[in-house]
Each structure stands twice: as C-alpha cells, then as structure tokens.
C-alpha positions in Angstrom: -97.1 -29.4 -17.6 -94.3 -27.0 -17.4 -93.1 -25.4 -14.2 -94.7 -22.1 -15.2 -97.9 -21.7 -13.2 -100.9 -20.4 -15.1 -102.1 -16.9 -14.3 -105.8 -16.6 -14.5 -108.2 -13.6 -14.0 -111.3 -14.9 -12.2 -114.5 -13.2 -13.4 -117.0 -12.2 -10.8 -119.3 -15.1 -11.7 -116.5 -17.4 -10.6 -116.2 -15.7 -7.2 -120.0 -16.2 -6.6 -121.4 -18.8 -5.7 -119.3 -19.4 -2.5 -118.5 -23.1 -3.1 -116.8 -22.3 -6.4 -115.0 -19.3 -4.9 -113.9 -21.4 -2.0 -112.6 -24.2 -4.2 -110.7 -21.7 -6.4 -109.2 -20.2 -3.2 -108.1 -23.6 -1.8 -106.5 -24.6 -5.2 -104.8 -21.2 -5.3 -103.4 -21.7 -1.8 -101.8 -25.0 -3.1 -99.9 -22.7 -5.4 -100.8 -24.6 -8.6 -102.0 -21.4 -10.3 -101.9 -17.7 -9.8 -105.4 -16.1 -9.5 -105.9 -12.4 -10.3 -108.9 -10.1 -9.8 -109.6 -6.4 -9.3 -111.4 -4.3 -6.8 -114.1 -3.9 -9.4 -114.4 -7.7 -9.8 -114.8 -7.9 -6.0 -117.5 -5.3 -6.1 -119.4 -7.2 -8.9 -119.5 -10.5 -7.0 -120.4 -8.8 -3.7 -123.2 -6.9 -5.4 -124.4 -10.1 -7.0 -124.5 -11.9 -3.6 -126.3 -9.1 -1.9 -129.0 -9.1 -4.7 -129.6 -12.8 -4.2 -129.1 -12.9 -0.4 -130.0 -9.5 1.1 -129.8 -10.9 4.6 -126.0 -11.0 4.3 -124.0 -8.0 5.3 -121.8 -6.1 2.9 -119.2 -5.9 5.7 -119.0 -9.7 5.9 -118.5 -10.0 2.2 -115.9 -7.3 2.1 -114.1 -9.1 4.9 -114.1 -12.2 2.6 -112.6 -10.1 -0.3 -110.0 -8.7 2.1 -109.0 -12.2 3.2 -108.7 -13.3 -0.4 -106.4 -10.3 -1.1 -104.3 -11.0 2.0 -103.9 -14.7 1.4 -103.0 -14.7 -2.3 -99.8 -12.9 -3.1 -100.1 -10.5 -6.1 -103.7 -11.3 -6.7 -105.0 -7.7 -6.9 -104.6 -6.1 -10.3 -104.3 -2.4 -10.4 -103.6 0.3 -13.1 -105.4 -1.7 -15.7 -108.0 0.9 -16.7 -106.0 2.5 -19.5 -106.4 -0.8 -21.5 -110.2 -0.6 -21.4 -110.9 1.8 -24.2 -109.1 -0.2 -26.9 -111.0 -3.5 -26.1 -114.1 -4.3 -28.1 -116.5 -6.9 -26.6 -120.1 -7.8 -27.1 -120.8 -6.3 -23.6 -118.6 -3.2 -23.0 -119.1 -3.7 -19.3 -116.9 -6.8 -19.5 -113.9 -4.9 -20.9 -112.4 -4.3 -17.5 -111.9 -8.1 -17.1 -109.9 -8.3 -20.3 -108.0 -5.2 -19.3 -107.1 -6.8 -16.0 -105.9 -9.9 -17.8 -103.7 -7.8 -20.1 -102.2 -5.8 -17.2 -101.5 -8.9 -15.1 -100.0 -10.8 -18.1 -102.6 -13.5 -17.5 -102.9 -16.6 -19.6 -106.6 -17.1 -19.3 -109.9 -15.6 -18.2 -112.0 -18.0 -16.2 -115.8 -17.2 -16.5 -119.1 -18.9 -16.9 -120.0 -16.2 -19.5 -117.9 -17.6 -22.4 -120.0 -15.9 -25.0 -119.1 -12.5 -23.6 -115.4 -13.1 -24.3 -115.0 -14.1 -27.9 -111.9 -16.2 -28.5 -110.9 -14.2 -31.6 -110.8 -11.0 -29.6 -108.9 -12.6 -26.7 -106.4 -14.3 -29.1 -105.3 -10.9 -30.2 -104.2 -10.2 -26.6 -102.6 -13.6 -26.1 -105.5 -14.7 -23.9 -107.8 -17.6 -23.8 -111.1 -18.1 -22.0 -112.2 -21.2 -20.0 -115.3 -22.3 -18.0 -114.5 -22.9 -14.3 -115.1 -26.6 -14.7 -112.7 -26.8 -17.7 -110.1 -24.8 -15.9 -110.3 -26.7 -12.6 -110.3 -30.1 -14.5 -107.1 -29.0 -16.3 -105.5 -28.2 -12.9 -106.8 -31.5 -11.5 -105.0 -33.5 -14.2 -101.8 -31.4 -14.0 -101.5 -31.4 -10.2 -103.6 -34.4 -9.0 -102.2 -34.6 -5.4 -102.3 -30.9 -4.8 -105.8 -30.6 -6.2 -107.2 -33.4 -4.0 -105.5 -31.8 -1.0 -107.3 -28.5 -1.9 -110.7 -30.3 -2.2 -110.1 -32.1 1.1 -109.2 -28.9 2.9 -112.2 -27.2 1.6 -114.6 -29.9 2.6 -113.1 -30.3 6.1 -113.2 -26.5 6.6 -117.0 -26.5 6.3 -118.6 -26.3 9.7 -122.0 -24.6 9.3 -123.1 -27.1 8.2 -120.4 -29.7 7.9 -120.6 -31.9 4.8 -119.8 -35.5 4.2 -118.0 -36.4 0.9 -121.2 -37.0 -1.0 -122.9 -33.8 0.1 -119.8 -31.9 -0.8 -119.6 -33.4 -4.3 -123.3 -32.7 -4.8 -122.8 -29.1 -3.9 -120.0 -28.8 -6.5 -122.2 -30.7 -9.1 -125.0 -28.1 -8.5 -122.4 -25.4 -9.0 -121.8 -26.7 -12.5 -118.4 -28.3 -11.8 -119.7 -31.6 -13.1 -116.5 -32.8 -14.8 -114.4 -32.0 -11.7 -116.9 -34.0 -9.6 -116.7 -37.0 -12.0 -112.9 -36.8 -11.7 -113.1 -37.0 -7.9 -115.5 -39.9 -7.7 -112.8 -42.4 -6.8 -110.9 -40.2 -4.5 -111.0 -40.3 -0.7 -110.9 -36.9 0.9 
C-alpha cells in the first residue's frame, strides 16, 4: 500500500454499536487511516443509541463524541452543506454523508447500509463505499502490526466488564466483523 493514508467518512451506523466505534477509534489512533464525520453524523448515532438504550444519558454520549473529536486531528468535517442539493441518492436523508465525503476529499464512505450509497453515484464523485468489515480487513492486511496493536489496546481498555480474547472476538463477531475476527484468530493480543 502507498504511504497515502486512506480518508474515510464513517456513517452513523459505524459509530454505533460501541465495539465497532471503539475499534475504529483505536485503529485511527494508530494513524493508519484518517476518519471523518460531521456533527450531524454524531447526532445520528447518539439518537440511535438513545432509542435503543434510553437509560444512557445524552451528556455521556456527547462526551464520547467530544473525545472522538479531540483525539483525531481533522476529523470533524464542516462547510459541507452546499454539496447536498446536487447529490441524488435513494434516501435523500443520506446525502449529507456523501457531501461530507466530497468536502473532506475522502476516498471512501464506510457504512453498513451499502444499498443506500450506489456505487455508480459515488464513482461520479471519486468515492467508493465499503462495509466496516471489508474496510477494517483491508487495513488489517495493509498494516498488520498496527492493526493488532489497536485490537490489543481496545481489548485491554475494557474494564466494565473486562473481556478475555475469546469474549472480545465474539463481541466483534456479533457486531458483523466476521472477516476481521477470522483474520485475528491466530493472533495473540
């Protein structure tokens, strides 16, 4: 892989559930890709979490989003809104994600909702779309040591509850990161 790091807009569905978000953050902190998001994307994942887990506080989740912004240089995309009107997608509510990718000169949009981002539309903007499992597996292959370090740091940071290696891999498996899990089966972390 070239020295150019991939820039990727992470859709809200990648930032929730927490294990996926946390893995993306640990990988980003290894500086093997440049993640991007917007305040609107933050609001979407926070709203999604609160719908599923109303016992959590909005303040706690906003603190998480603030920490994400503080720890990843250049992650917050701004002034993207003027791109929205020219973008045509199956769901007009997703246009802001493409607009953020255009504004941030991203290479890829990472999302579980692949059907909402047709490749022919994205190609016109020089963008591609990848599932989180596909994207992380690509990074795993390109930066094996850094990726395993990120996985190790994530697992070891879990305190409530702590997880052994197998429990951690099962959590990632249930989060639909199956190919990533298979690629880590022989690793010690």
